[in-house]
C-alpha positions in Angstrom: 0.1 0.4 -0.6 2.8 2.2 0.8 4.0 2.0 -3.0 0.9 3.3 -3.8 1.5 6.4 -2.6 4.9 6.5 -3.3 5.0 6.1 -7.1 4.0 9.4 -8.4 7.5 10.4 -6.1 9.2 7.4 -6.8 8.9 4.9 -9.8 11.7 3.4 -9.5 10.2 1.3 -6.4 6.9 1.1 -7.6 8.8 -0.8 -10.6 11.5 -2.8 -7.4 7.8 -4.5 -5.5 4.9 -4.5 -8.6 6.3 -7.9 -9.2 6.0 -9.1 -5.1 2.8 -7.7 -5.1 1.4 -9.2 -8.3 2.6 -12.5 -7.1 1.6 -12.4 -4.1 -2.0 -10.8 -4.8 -2.3 -14.1 -7.3 -1.0 -17.0 -4.7 -3.3 -15.2 -1.9 -6.3 -14.9 -4.2 -5.7 -18.3 -5.5 -5.8 -19.8 -1.9 -8.4 -18.8 -0.1 -10.4 -19.0 -3.4 -12.0 -15.7 -3.2 -12.3 -16.1 -7.4 -10.4 -15.9 -10.6 -7.3 -15.4 -9.4 -5.0 -13.9 -12.6 -8.8 -10.7 -12.3 -7.2 -10.6 -8.8 -3.3 -9.8 -10.4 -4.9 -7.4 -13.3 -6.2 -5.5 -10.5 -3.1 -4.6 -9.1 -2.5 -2.4 -12.4 -5.9 0.2 -11.6 -4.0 2.7 -9.3 -6.7 3.3 -6.2 -8.3 -0.1 -7.0 -5.4 -2.5 -5.8 -6.0 -0.9 -2.2 -9.3 -1.3 -2.5 -8.2 -5.7 -3.7 -5.6 -5.2 -0.9 -8.3 -4.9 1.9 -11.1 -7.1 0.1 -7.9 -9.9 0.4 -7.2 -8.7 4.4 -10.6 -9.5 5.6 -11.4 -13.0 3.0 -8.2 -14.1 4.7 -8.9 -13.1 8.4 -12.1 -14.8 7.9 -11.5 -17.7 7.1 -8.2 -17.6 9.3 -10.7 -17.3 12.0 -13.7 -19.8 10.8 -10.5 -22.5 11.3 -10.5 -21.7 14.7 -7.2 -18.6 15.3 -7.7 -15.2 16.5 -6.6 -12.9 14.3 -5.7 -9.2 15.0 -4.8 -6.0 13.3 -1.6 -7.5 12.2 -3.0 -11.1 11.5 -2.5 -14.6 13.8 -0.2 -15.4 15.7 2.4 -17.8 13.9 3.2 -19.5 16.7 -0.3 -20.9 16.5 -0.2 -21.1 13.7 2.5 -23.4 13.9 1.6 -25.7 17.1 -1.9 -26.8 14.8 0.9 -27.9 11.7 3.2 -29.5 14.0 0.2 -31.0 15.5 -1.8 -32.7 11.7 
């Protein structure tokens, strides 16, 4: 999100971060099965729409984590609880 705010001032920063944003948006949209993942990736190239898409992805992934029994706060779920659940299976 920071890259969206800074890209008019620092275009190289936007270009450096773009591949990571595209990769992780595709991966997260595909994992939580929120829709057709390439459409989400295309949305990452539209200014301000990408902020909305990131918000929606975060909300859906948090809901999925809560559904699976993890406590999710503002900064995400507790990684130790996730590791303990993975080790138990």
